[in-house]
Backbone as CSV, one residue per row, in Angstrom:
resi,resn,N_x,N_y,N_z,CA_x,CA_y,CA_z,C_x,C_y,C_z
1,MET,0.961,4.365,1.111,1.986,5.062,1.894,1.658,6.538,2.083
2,GLN,0.744,7.055,1.273,0.395,8.475,1.386,-0.490,8.763,2.593
3,ILE,-0.825,7.725,3.367,-1.563,7.972,4.615,-0.627,8.400,5.744
4,TYR,0.703,8.326,5.494,1.672,8.678,6.542,2.168,10.120,6.385
5,LYS,2.330,10.792,7.515,2.672,12.215,7.542,4.133,12.503,7.203
6,ASP,5.016,11.616,7.595,6.430,11.961,7.677,7.248,11.657,6.425
7,ILE,6.603,11.150,5.380,7.346,10.778,4.176,6.692,11.359,2.911
8,PRO,6.408,12.666,2.886,5.711,13.239,1.732,6.479,13.134,0.424
9,ILE,7.809,13.184,0.498,8.596,13.104,-0.738,8.657,11.666,-1.228
10,ILE,9.033,10.746,-0.342,9.185,9.353,-0.743,7.850,8.761,-1.192
11,ALA,6.741,9.204,-0.608,5.417,8.680,-0.971,4.758,9.484,-2.090
12,ALA,5.442,10.540,-2.557,4.884,11.417,-3.597,3.494,11.910,-3.210
13,THR,3.371,12.347,-1.983,2.106,12.891,-1.492,1.770,14.181,-2.243
14,PRO,0.498,14.411,-2.574,0.136,15.658,-3.262,0.668,16.878,-2.519
15,ASN,1.240,17.808,-3.284,1.807,19.001,-2.660,0.734,20.071,-2.421
16,LYS,1.153,21.208,-1.872,0.196,22.260,-1.524,-0.585,22.755,-2.732
17,ASN,0.100,22.918,-3.861,-0.581,23.400,-5.070,-1.626,22.406,-5.554
18,GLU,-1.271,21.129,-5.516,-2.226,20.097,-5.948,-3.418,20.015,-5.009
19,LYS,-3.156,20.178,-3.721,-4.252,20.143,-2.747,-5.146,21.367,-2.874
20,ALA,-4.560,22.486,-3.322,-5.351,23.704,-3.521,-6.220,23.596,-4.762
21,GLU,-5.736,22.861,-5.741,-6.465,22.712,-7.007,-7.686,21.817,-6.855
22,ALA,-7.562,20.783,-6.028,-8.686,19.871,-5.780,-8.595,19.382,-4.338
23,GLU,-9.723,19.283,-3.679,-9.722,18.851,-2.284,-9.262,17.396,-2.174
24,HIS,-8.330,17.147,-1.270,-7.821,15.801,-1.012,-8.179,15.400,0.423
25,ARG,-8.648,14.184,0.584,-8.972,13.692,1.920,-8.245,12.367,2.186
26,LEU,-7.993,12.106,3.456,-7.351,10.877,3.932,-5.893,10.765,3.499
27,TYR,-5.231,11.879,3.333,-3.785,11.895,3.123,-3.110,12.326,4.418
28,GLU,-1.911,11.783,4.660,-1.091,12.167,5.812,-1.876,12.094,7.128
29,LEU,-2.444,10.931,7.361,-3.242,10.710,8.565,-2.407,10.310,9.767
30,TYR,-1.444,9.420,9.520,-0.745,8.771,10.626,0.731,9.149,10.704
31,ASP,1.249,9.144,11.926,2.688,9.203,12.135,3.291,7.886,11.632
32,CYS,4.550,7.907,11.230,5.192,6.699,10.703,5.332,5.598,11.745
33,SER,5.139,5.919,13.017,5.209,4.911,14.071,3.921,4.093,14.167
34,ILE,2.900,4.501,13.434,1.601,3.825,13.469,1.547,2.758,12.380
35,ARG,0.919,1.654,12.690,0.737,0.574,11.721,-0.659,0.712,11.097
36,GLY,-0.756,1.471,10.019,-2.034,1.619,9.341,-2.469,0.294,8.744
37,ASN,-3.777,0.113,8.591,-4.265,-1.143,8.021,-5.524,-0.903,7.207
38,VAL,-5.874,-1.873,6.399,-6.985,-1.717,5.460,-8.326,-1.584,6.185
39,VAL,-8.459,-2.208,7.351,-9.724,-2.156,8.090,-10.015,-0.720,8.534
40,ASP,-9.009,-0.087,9.150,-9.189,1.300,9.598,-9.405,2.222,8.410
41,TRP,-8.620,2.010,7.339,-8.749,2.864,6.153,-10.146,2.757,5.556
42,LEU,-10.690,1.556,5.492,-12.033,1.383,4.924,-13.077,2.170,5.709
43,GLU,-12.991,2.106,7.026,-13.956,2.839,7.848,-13.867,4.339,7.567
44,LEU,-12.648,4.867,7.526,-12.444,6.282,7.245,-12.908,6.641,5.835
45,CYS,-12.588,5.771,4.881,-12.921,6.030,3.485,-14.431,6.065,3.275
46,VAL,-15.121,5.086,3.844,-16.584,5.025,3.707,-17.225,6.270,4.321
47,THR,-16.712,6.699,5.475,-17.233,7.905,6.126,-17.086,9.122,5.219
48,GLU,-15.896,9.283,4.612,-15.654,10.434,3.739,-16.501,10.366,2.470
49,ILE,-16.649,9.193,1.901,-17.470,9.045,0.692,-18.911,9.451,0.977
50,LYS,-19.429,9.039,2.120,-20.810,9.393,2.468,-20.953,10.897,2.712
51,LYS,-19.919,11.511,3.289,-19.947,12.970,3.474,-19.996,13.672,2.122
52,ILE,-19.194,13.187,1.176,-19.140,13.807,-0.151,-20.470,13.623,-0.875
53,TRP,-21.062,12.450,-0.741,-22.401,12.239,-1.317,-23.401,13.236,-0.738
54,ALA,-23.322,13.432,0.575,-24.256,14.348,1.240,-24.086,15.775,0.730
55,GLU,-22.879,16.085,0.243,-22.598,17.407,-0.328,-22.961,17.481,-1.810
56,LYS,-23.564,16.387,-2.325,-23.970,16.299,-3.742,-22.768,16.400,-4.682
57,ARG,-21.660,15.817,-4.235,-20.449,15.829,-5.058,-20.015,14.392,-5.361
58,LEU,-19.081,14.266,-6.299,-18.616,12.962,-6.739,-17.274,12.618,-6.100
59,PRO,-17.203,11.576,-5.282,-15.924,11.167,-4.707,-15.086,10.398,-5.731
60,ILE,-13.797,10.682,-5.767,-12.873,9.989,-6.659,-11.795,9.342,-5.785
61,VAL,-11.712,8.036,-5.825,-10.728,7.306,-5.031,-9.545,7.002,-5.933
62,VAL,-8.358,7.476,-5.556,-7.184,7.293,-6.411,-6.077,6.572,-5.648
63,GLY,-5.223,5.915,-6.388,-4.103,5.246,-5.750,-3.630,4.047,-6.543
64,GLY,-2.616,3.383,-6.024,-2.086,2.234,-6.724,-2.102,0.973,-5.887
65,THR,-2.576,1.055,-4.638,-2.549,-0.111,-3.768,-3.763,-0.980,-4.035
66,GLY,-3.557,-2.035,-4.815,-4.654,-2.881,-5.251,-5.446,-3.488,-4.110
67,PHE,-4.772,-3.869,-3.039,-5.434,-4.501,-1.907,-6.503,-3.582,-1.308
68,TYR,-6.160,-2.304,-1.179,-7.105,-1.345,-0.604,-8.273,-1.071,-1.553
69,ILE,-7.971,-0.860,-2.832,-9.024,-0.587,-3.809,-9.963,-1.782,-3.915
70,ASN,-9.392,-2.975,-3.970,-10.197,-4.189,-4.080,-11.101,-4.359,-2.861
71,ALA,-10.565,-4.030,-1.687,-11.350,-4.152,-0.458,-12.536,-3.189,-0.467
72,LEU,-12.330,-1.994,-0.974,-13.411,-1.015,-1.036,-14.495,-1.452,-2.010
73,ILE,-14.079,-1.942,-3.179,-15.047,-2.308,-4.218,-15.743,-3.632,-3.912
74,ASN,-14.951,-4.637,-3.566,-15.488,-6.003,-3.485,-15.708,-6.515,-2.072
75,GLY,-15.182,-5.822,-1.083,-15.381,-6.249,0.294,-14.154,-6.900,0.890
76,VAL,-14.225,-7.187,2.181,-13.096,-7.755,2.911,-13.517,-9.015,3.652
77,THR,-12.540,-9.888,3.875,-12.767,-11.050,4.718,-12.991,-10.566,6.149
78,PRO,-13.988,-11.111,6.840,-14.356,-10.567,8.157,-13.422,-10.978,9.292
79,VAL,-12.107,-10.824,9.073,-11.137,-11.150,10.124,-11.112,-10.014,11.144
80,PRO,-11.294,-10.300,12.428,-11.231,-9.219,13.424,-9.806,-8.713,13.584
81,GLU,-9.658,-7.482,14.013,-8.328,-6.917,14.243,-7.714,-7.567,15.483
82,VAL,-6.478,-8.020,15.323,-5.771,-8.689,16.425,-5.360,-7.663,17.485
83,ASN,-5.529,-8.031,18.760,-5.190,-7.061,19.810,-3.680,-6.990,20.052
84,LYS,-3.269,-5.970,20.760,-1.835,-5.705,20.986,-1.176,-6.827,21.777
85,GLU,-1.882,-7.412,22.713,-1.315,-8.471,23.546,-0.849,-9.655,22.683
86,VAL,-1.690,-10.056,21.738,-1.336,-11.176,20.864,-0.202,-10.778,19.923
87,ARG,-0.242,-9.554,19.374,0.826,-9.100,18.483,2.171,-9.099,19.207
88,ASP,2.156,-8.592,20.449,3.398,-8.554,21.232,3.907,-9.960,21.523
89,LYS,2.991,-10.873,21.792,3.347,-12.259,22.088,4.032,-12.919,20.882
90,ILE,3.468,-12.725,19.700,4.034,-13.335,18.492,5.344,-12.653,18.112
91,ASN,5.425,-11.359,18.319,6.666,-10.644,18.022,7.807,-11.121,18.932
92,LEU,7.498,-11.358,20.198,8.495,-11.877,21.129,8.948,-13.273,20.707
93,ARG,7.994,-14.087,20.291,8.313,-15.443,19.807,9.217,-15.376,18.575
94,LEU,8.928,-14.419,17.705,9.745,-14.234,16.507,11.176,-13.856,16.871
95,GLN,11.319,-12.962,17.823,12.648,-12.510,18.240,13.441,-13.629,18.915
96,GLU,12.757,-14.432,19.725,13.436,-15.465,20.500,13.763,-16.707,19.681
97,LYS,12.832,-17.111,18.789,12.995,-18.387,18.083,13.270,-18.239,16.599
98,GLY,13.039,-17.024,16.055,13.360,-16.793,14.658,12.206,-17.066,13.698
99,LEU,12.381,-16.582,12.479,11.341,-16.698,11.461,11.112,-18.146,11.041
100,ALA,12.182,-18.919,10.922,12.045,-20.317,10.481,11.149,-21.107,11.432
101,SER,11.322,-20.873,12.732,10.494,-21.559,13.733,9.028,-21.148,13.619
102,LEU,8.802,-19.839,13.409,7.421,-19.349,13.283,6.769,-19.919,12.026
103,TYR,7.561,-20.030,10.969,7.031,-20.591,9.721,6.681,-22.070,9.895
104,GLN,7.508,-22.811,10.600,7.214,-24.219,10.854,5.921,-24.370,11.655
105,TYR,5.713,-23.452,12.586,4.474,-23.476,13.360,3.268,-23.215,12.452
106,LEU,3.425,-22.246,11.549,2.337,-21.953,10.614,2.052,-23.167,9.723
107,LEU,3.097,-23.846,9.280,2.918,-25.064,8.483,2.100,-26.104,9.244
108,SER,2.332,-26.190,10.545,1.641,-27.211,11.344,0.167,-26.897,11.566
109,ILE,-0.189,-25.608,11.565,-1.589,-25.245,11.834,-2.372,-24.901,10.577
110,ASP,-1.669,-24.428,9.531,-2.348,-23.970,8.311,-1.397,-24.131,7.131
111,GLU,-1.223,-25.382,6.710,-0.238,-25.681,5.672,-0.546,-24.948,4.368
112,ARG,-1.796,-24.858,4.016,-2.177,-24.224,2.746,-1.725,-22.760,2.705
113,THR,-2.008,-22.023,3.774,-1.586,-20.623,3.838,-0.071,-20.509,3.862
114,ALA,0.592,-21.373,4.634,2.048,-21.330,4.751,2.722,-21.541,3.401
115,LEU,2.255,-22.519,2.648,2.855,-22.801,1.342,2.597,-21.664,0.358
116,LYS,1.451,-21.038,0.489,1.129,-19.912,-0.392,2.016,-18.703,-0.076
117,ILE,2.297,-18.486,1.196,3.107,-17.341,1.618,4.581,-17.548,1.304
118,GLY,5.100,-18.729,1.631,6.540,-18.964,1.492,7.259,-18.696,2.805
119,ALA,8.476,-19.179,2.900,9.191,-19.193,4.182,9.866,-17.884,4.551
120,ASN,9.907,-16.914,3.638,10.694,-15.696,3.900,9.865,-14.430,4.090
121,ASP,8.551,-14.537,3.965,7.692,-13.351,4.075,7.311,-13.135,5.542
122,LYS,8.161,-12.420,6.237,7.981,-12.246,7.680,6.648,-11.601,8.034
123,THR,6.269,-10.577,7.283,5.039,-9.842,7.598,3.814,-10.749,7.509
124,ARG,3.703,-11.484,6.407,2.507,-12.316,6.201,2.507,-13.557,7.086
125,ILE,3.690,-14.112,7.363,3.770,-15.250,8.279,3.304,-14.816,9.666
126,THR,3.849,-13.684,10.114,3.484,-13.167,11.440,1.991,-12.888,11.523
127,ARG,1.462,-12.258,10.482,0.035,-11.922,10.459,-0.832,-13.185,10.524
128,ALA,-0.466,-14.207,9.775,-1.249,-15.448,9.750,-1.250,-16.128,11.117
129,VAL,-0.085,-16.129,11.784,0.002,-16.729,13.113,-0.793,-15.903,14.120
130,GLU,-0.693,-14.584,14.018,-1.456,-13.701,14.916,-2.946,-13.984,14.809
131,ILE,-3.425,-14.077,13.584,-4.862,-14.315,13.364,-5.291,-15.624,14.003
132,TYR,-4.477,-16.673,13.817,-4.835,-17.965,14.402,-4.812,-17.912,15.927
133,GLU,-3.781,-17.304,16.471,-3.660,-17.241,17.930,-4.787,-16.424,18.552
134,TYR,-5.235,-15.411,17.839,-6.288,-14.534,18.391,-7.686,-15.117,18.211
135,THR,-7.919,-15.776,17.060,-9.281,-16.238,16.744,-9.458,-17.749,16.838
136,LYS,-8.333,-18.500,16.914,-8.345,-19.957,16.878,-8.976,-20.487,15.580
137,THR,-8.905,-19.661,14.553,-9.368,-20.030,13.208,-8.260,-19.669,12.233
138,THR,-7.943,-20.581,11.314,-6.845,-20.330,10.382,-7.239,-19.313,9.315
139,VAL,-6.210,-18.733,8.681,-6.452,-17.812,7.571,-7.208,-18.519,6.448
140,THR,-6.855,-19.770,6.182,-7.564,-20.546,5.144,-9.052,-20.599,5.430
141,GLU,-9.423,-20.851,6.674,-10.847,-20.918,7.027,-11.506,-19.549,6.957
142,TRP,-10.776,-18.509,7.385,-11.343,-17.165,7.316,-11.664,-16.787,5.867
143,TYR,-10.786,-17.165,4.930,-10.978,-16.776,3.546,-12.063,-17.574,2.831
144,LYS,-12.616,-18.551,3.503,-13.776,-19.268,2.957,-15.083,-18.538,3.275
145,LYS,-15.008,-17.590,4.206,-16.208,-16.866,4.620,-16.558,-15.790,3.586
146,PRO,-17.849,-15.447,3.463,-18.263,-14.416,2.488,-17.612,-13.067,2.788
147,LEU,-17.261,-12.335,1.721,-16.711,-10.996,1.882,-17.790,-10.045,2.401
148,ILE,-17.365,-9.076,3.171,-18.293,-8.064,3.682,-18.009,-6.754,2.967
149,LYS,-19.014,-6.226,2.273,-18.864,-4.943,1.588,-19.211,-3.820,2.551
150,LYS,-18.296,-2.868,2.662,-18.511,-1.738,3.566,-19.382,-0.653,2.923
151,LEU,-19.498,-0.697,1.591,-20.266,0.323,0.884,-21.090,-0.356,-0.220
152,PRO,-22.021,-1.228,0.161,-22.761,-2.015,-0.838,-23.631,-1.179,-1.763
153,GLU,-23.984,0.026,-1.337,-24.854,0.884,-2.149,-24.113,1.632,-3.239
154,ALA,-22.802,1.542,-3.274,-22.012,2.326,-4.236,-21.985,1.666,-5.611
155,ASN,-21.997,2.505,-6.644,-21.745,2.067,-8.015,-20.389,2.622,-8.424
156,PHE,-19.436,1.737,-8.643,-18.080,2.161,-8.961,-17.856,2.198,-10.466
157,CYS,-17.249,3.272,-10.931,-16.737,3.337,-12.297,-15.215,3.233,-12.163
158,VAL,-14.666,2.106,-12.606,-13.240,1.841,-12.415,-12.448,2.281,-13.638
159,VAL,-11.447,3.121,-13.395,-10.568,3.627,-14.453,-9.151,3.126,-14.177
160,LYS,-8.577,2.413,-15.142,-7.205,1.930,-14.995,-6.296,2.670,-15.969
161,ILE,-5.153,3.115,-15.463,-4.124,3.717,-16.311,-2.916,2.780,-16.279
162,VAL,-2.685,2.094,-17.380,-1.659,1.050,-17.425,-0.732,1.286,-18.615
163,PRO,0.240,2.176,-18.482,1.192,2.427,-19.571,2.069,1.195,-19.837
164,SER,2.866,1.273,-20.888,3.755,0.168,-21.233,4.806,-0.019,-20.142
165,ILE,5.399,-1.213,-20.110,6.440,-1.493,-19.130,7.624,-0.540,-19.308
166,ASP,7.967,-0.243,-20.555,9.087,0.670,-20.815,8.814,2.062,-20.261
167,GLU,7.595,2.539,-20.462,7.234,3.867,-19.958,7.263,3.882,-18.435
168,ILE,6.757,2.821,-17.825,6.753,2.741,-16.365,8.182,2.731,-15.827
169,ALA,9.065,1.964,-16.488,10.463,1.883,-16.045,11.139,3.253,-16.096
170,LYS,10.890,4.003,-17.169,11.453,5.346,-17.295,10.931,6.261,-16.188
171,ARG,9.656,6.146,-15.897,9.057,6.996,-14.871,9.586,6.642,-13.475
172,CYS,9.814,5.347,-13.225,10.382,4.927,-11.939,11.758,5.557,-11.745
173,LYS,12.562,5.523,-12.795,13.912,6.079,-12.723,13.863,7.589,-12.488
174,ARG,13.030,8.279,-13.277,12.927,9.738,-13.138,12.413,10.120,-11.753
175,ARG,11.472,9.363,-11.261,10.853,9.646,-9.968,11.904,9.664,-8.861
176,LEU,12.746,8.632,-8.824,13.752,8.546,-7.769,14.856,9.580,-7.943
177,ASP,15.295,9.797,-9.183,16.317,10.819,-9.423,15.824,12.196,-8.984
178,LYS,14.576,12.482,-9.293,14.005,13.779,-8.927,13.924,13.926,-7.411
179,MET,13.511,12.854,-6.732,13.416,12.895,-5.272,14.767,13.189,-4.621
180,VAL,15.801,12.520,-5.148,17.129,12.642,-4.543,17.804,13.957,-4.901
181,PHE,17.787,14.318,-6.181,18.598,15.440,-6.648,17.850,16.775,-6.726
182,GLU,16.530,16.744,-6.629,15.769,17.995,-6.722,14.901,18.271,-5.497
183,GLN,14.379,17.226,-4.865,13.386,17.433,-3.808,13.922,17.250,-2.395
184,GLY,15.142,16.771,-2.261,15.740,16.661,-0.933,15.271,15.495,-0.097
185,VAL,15.045,14.344,-0.729,14.514,13.197,0.011,15.509,12.642,1.021
186,ILE,16.806,12.864,0.809,17.802,12.330,1.747,17.599,12.914,3.147
187,LYS,17.287,14.196,3.215,17.022,14.820,4.516,15.805,14.170,5.178
188,GLU,14.799,13.853,4.372,13.604,13.190,4.887,13.966,11.818,5.471
189,ILE,14.826,11.085,4.763,15.257,9.769,5.222,16.125,9.883,6.470
190,GLU,16.988,10.898,6.522,17.835,11.116,7.704,16.975,11.340,8.947
191,THR,15.966,12.177,8.810,15.060,12.462,9.933,14.342,11.198,10.380
192,LEU,13.911,10.412,9.421,13.191,9.168,9.723,14.115,8.159,10.393
193,THR,15.320,8.028,9.885,16.287,7.050,10.416,16.643,7.344,11.869
194,LYS,16.752,8.628,12.206,17.117,9.028,13.579,16.078,8.584,14.608
195,ARG,14.877,8.275,14.154,13.812,7.881,15.085,13.921,6.415,15.509
196,ASN,14.765,5.646,14.816,14.984,4.235,15.163,13.674,3.441,15.246
197,LEU,12.814,3.655,14.269,11.549,2.922,14.216,11.783,1.501,13.728
198,SER,10.866,0.605,14.078,10.979,-0.793,13.671,10.910,-0.931,12.147
199,ASP,11.782,-1.774,11.599,11.767,-2.016,10.152,10.485,-2.703,9.706
200,ASN,9.726,-3.259,10.642,8.490,-3.960,10.300,7.300,-3.030,10.092
201,LEU,7.458,-1.761,10.454,6.351,-0.818,10.266,6.140,-0.566,8.777
202,PRO,4.882,-0.422,8.339,4.605,-0.218,6.908,5.369,0.955,6.295
203,ALA,5.421,2.078,6.992,6.087,3.258,6.438,7.574,3.022,6.210
204,MET,8.171,2.155,7.028,9.600,1.880,6.901,9.897,0.955,5.717
205,LYS,8.843,0.413,5.120,9.009,-0.446,3.949,8.655,0.282,2.659
206,ALA,8.329,1.559,2.761,7.979,2.334,1.558,9.128,2.279,0.564
207,LEU,8.806,2.184,-0.708,9.836,2.099,-1.744,10.826,3.260,-1.611
208,GLY,12.084,2.918,-1.440,13.124,3.932,-1.299,13.599,4.109,0.126
209,VAL,12.747,3.835,1.113,13.146,4.031,2.516,14.231,3.038,2.937
210,PRO,14.046,1.707,2.748,15.111,0.783,3.182,16.420,1.019,2.445
211,GLU,16.332,1.288,1.138,17.537,1.427,0.325,18.307,2.710,0.661
212,LEU,17.601,3.836,0.703,18.272,5.106,0.999,18.700,5.198,2.456
213,SER,18.038,4.438,3.326,18.477,4.374,4.728,19.855,3.740,4.823
214,MET,20.152,2.796,3.920,21.476,2.172,3.910,22.549,3.193,3.560
215,PHE,22.210,4.138,2.680,23.159,5.218,2.369,23.341,6.129,3.575
216,VAL,22.244,6.495,4.200,22.307,7.394,5.357,23.134,6.784,6.485
217,ARG,23.044,5.459,6.638,23.811,4.780,7.694,25.244,4.458,7.265
218,GLY,25.601,4.803,6.032,26.958,4.563,5.559,27.225,3.154,5.085
219,GLU,26.167,2.388,4.852,26.321,0.994,4.444,26.467,0.843,2.930
220,LYS,25.996,1.823,2.182,26.108,1.806,0.724,26.367,3.221,0.223
221,SER,26.968,3.318,-0.960,27.127,4.624,-1.588,25.767,5.097,-2.073
222,LEU,25.657,6.385,-2.354,24.392,6.912,-2.868,24.035,6.236,-4.185
223,GLU,25.017,6.042,-5.037,24.763,5.403,-6.336,24.230,3.984,-6.158
224,GLU,24.842,3.231,-5.243,24.388,1.848,-4.998,22.978,1.825,-4.417
225,ALA,22.724,2.691,-3.440,21.408,2.738,-2.799,20.327,3.153,-3.791
226,LEU,20.664,4.121,-4.636,19.703,4.619,-5.608,19.378,3.559,-6.656
227,GLU,20.398,2.844,-7.133,20.162,1.786,-8.117,19.318,0.662,-7.528
228,LEU,19.556,0.344,-6.265,18.763,-0.695,-5.602,17.312,-0.256,-5.447
229,ALA,17.117,1.008,-5.087,15.763,1.549,-4.950,15.041,1.539,-6.297
230,LYS,15.747,1.873,-7.357,15.157,1.859,-8.696,14.752,0.441,-9.097
231,LEU,15.618,-0.519,-8.793,15.325,-1.915,-9.117,14.067,-2.384,-8.398
232,HIS,13.995,-2.130,-7.104,12.840,-2.565,-6.318,11.568,-1.844,-6.749
233,THR,11.703,-0.579,-7.137,10.540,0.174,-7.609,10.022,-0.409,-8.915
234,ARG,10.935,-0.719,-9.835,10.514,-1.337,-11.104,9.848,-2.695,-10.876
235,GLN,10.410,-3.475,-9.956,9.833,-4.787,-9.660,8.425,-4.653,-9.081
236,TYR,8.279,-3.678,-8.179,6.959,-3.438,-7.596,5.968,-2.984,-8.661
237,ALA,6.404,-2.059,-9.515,5.525,-1.541,-10.568,5.085,-2.657,-11.522
238,LYS,5.996,-3.586,-11.790,5.656,-4.708,-12.666,4.592,-5.594,-12.024
239,ARG,4.756,-5.876,-10.732,3.748,-6.672,-10.011,2.415,-5.939,-9.957
240,GLN,2.491,-4.641,-9.746,1.288,-3.812,-9.683,0.549,-3.831,-11.024
241,ARG,1.290,-3.723,-12.092,0.714,-3.737,-13.432,0.051,-5.083,-13.722
242,THR,0.723,-6.153,-13.327,0.156,-7.495,-13.519,-1.138,-7.655,-12.737
243,TRP,-1.130,-7.165,-11.488,-2.344,-7.251,-10.664,-3.490,-6.470,-11.301
244,LEU,-3.204,-5.261,-11.734,-4.240,-4.436,-12.349,-4.822,-5.115,-13.591
245,ARG,-3.937,-5.722,-14.372,-4.387,-6.353,-15.603,-5.266,-7.575,-15.329
246,ASN,-4.895,-8.353,-14.316,-5.559,-9.642,-14.091,-6.648,-9.636,-13.030
247,LYS,-6.573,-8.711,-12.081,-7.446,-8.798,-10.908,-8.491,-7.694,-10.794
248,LEU,-8.344,-6.635,-11.586,-9.269,-5.511,-11.419,-9.980,-5.193,-12.725
249,PRO,-11.189,-5.700,-12.917,-11.966,-5.331,-14.104,-12.227,-3.828,-14.110
250,ALA,-12.229,-3.235,-15.304,-12.373,-1.773,-15.382,-13.390,-1.375,-16.436
251,ASP,-14.009,-0.210,-16.205,-14.932,0.368,-17.178,-14.170,1.139,-18.249
252,VAL,-13.034,1.722,-17.851,-12.213,2.507,-18.774,-10.755,2.110,-18.559
253,ILE,-10.025,1.851,-19.650,-8.613,1.505,-19.555,-7.809,2.405,-20.488
254,PHE,-6.775,3.042,-19.934,-5.870,3.856,-20.741,-4.508,3.170,-20.787
255,ASP,-3.906,3.125,-21.961,-2.596,2.480,-22.089,-1.460,3.493,-22.176
256,LYS,-1.761,4.744,-21.840,-0.743,5.787,-21.789,-0.835,6.497,-20.445
257,ALA,0.275,7.059,-20.028,0.296,7.792,-18.756,-0.544,9.060,-18.867
258,TYR,-1.145,9.448,-17.756,-1.926,10.686,-17.736,-1.012,11.871,-17.458
259,ILE,-0.982,12.817,-18.389,-0.194,14.042,-18.197,-1.053,15.264,-18.530
260,GLY,-2.339,15.140,-18.187,-3.240,16.274,-18.373,-4.057,16.249,-19.648
261,GLN,-4.104,15.118,-20.355,-4.845,15.063,-21.620,-6.351,15.264,-21.403
262,ASP,-6.921,16.177,-22.161,-8.354,16.447,-22.052,-9.191,15.240,-22.446
263,ASP,-8.713,14.447,-23.412,-9.523,13.322,-23.873,-9.679,12.259,-22.781
264,PHE,-8.699,12.149,-21.882,-8.849,11.233,-20.753,-10.095,11.611,-19.957
265,ILE,-10.180,12.886,-19.632,-11.293,13.376,-18.810,-12.612,13.214,-19.551
266,ASP,-12.624,13.521,-20.829,-13.851,13.408,-21.624,-14.365,11.975,-21.660
267,ILE,-13.450,11.031,-21.832,-13.841,9.613,-21.877,-14.404,9.157,-20.541
268,ILE,-13.759,9.587,-19.457,-14.238,9.212,-18.126,-15.606,9.823,-17.851
269,LYS,-15.774,11.081,-18.172,-17.064,11.755,-17.962,-18.168,11.093,-18.752
270,LYS,-17.830,10.677,-19.967,-18.824,9.981,-20.806,-19.248,8.667,-20.172
271,SER,-18.273,7.938,-19.600,-18.592,6.661,-18.961,-19.447,6.855,-17.718
272,LEU,-19.374,8.044,-17.125,-20.166,8.374,-15.935,-21.483,9.067,-16.286
273,ASN,-21.709,9.233,-17.586,-22.908,9.947,-18.071,-22.970,11.370,-17.538
274,LEU,-21.825,12.025,-17.493,-21.779,13.423,-17.012,-21.773,14.385,-18.201
């Protein structure tokens, strides 16, 4: 979510002081009306990494989005990007016939993918149908193809920071309280809501945006919206932690949050032979 310009508070984008302390690249690239995707991000990321190498410096890729990190390290399925004509066609079908109808269609063409996704995941159902309509090849068949590494020459040193569930839960709560009561995130949400952007856009699904938008529209009290945002954030963090534990092998693993400890840096530098 930090690739979007208009939600610096909700996405906890590095502030001016943090950016002054260390150079940050590929933050705040897109307007919230843009549908960013892993394919475009990979191209940009690989370009920046090669620039940093050319400067004889060490690139550090940070974040919590496992899908993007995994794609950079291990490669991506070679699915071509679907054109706007097909996306518009499927979106119109969704509006006219509903999600249940689109899901039934997916079941008929790619039962394995449909059952894996489930009947309520609008984004993934739509994406799977788009891919089939554009390529005439199912997602199941695409995922049988070899992954393509965009940066095969890279040697990655993977560092995971995975604090306890209790610590993560406390941090989720503090994060949202700070955004609302100290950083002025409600004004950010008000500005975003006035634009009447589609709820299907990635930025509109950022943790806290749907929930706090309900407060801004008068559908929930601030307390109700905030508690809902905290719940969804904790649920996401739990899934993220599970993914990190099971899907991403690491060279270095820390079981405590990073708050500037020198030994964290020393251990990482040692693993990099620096």
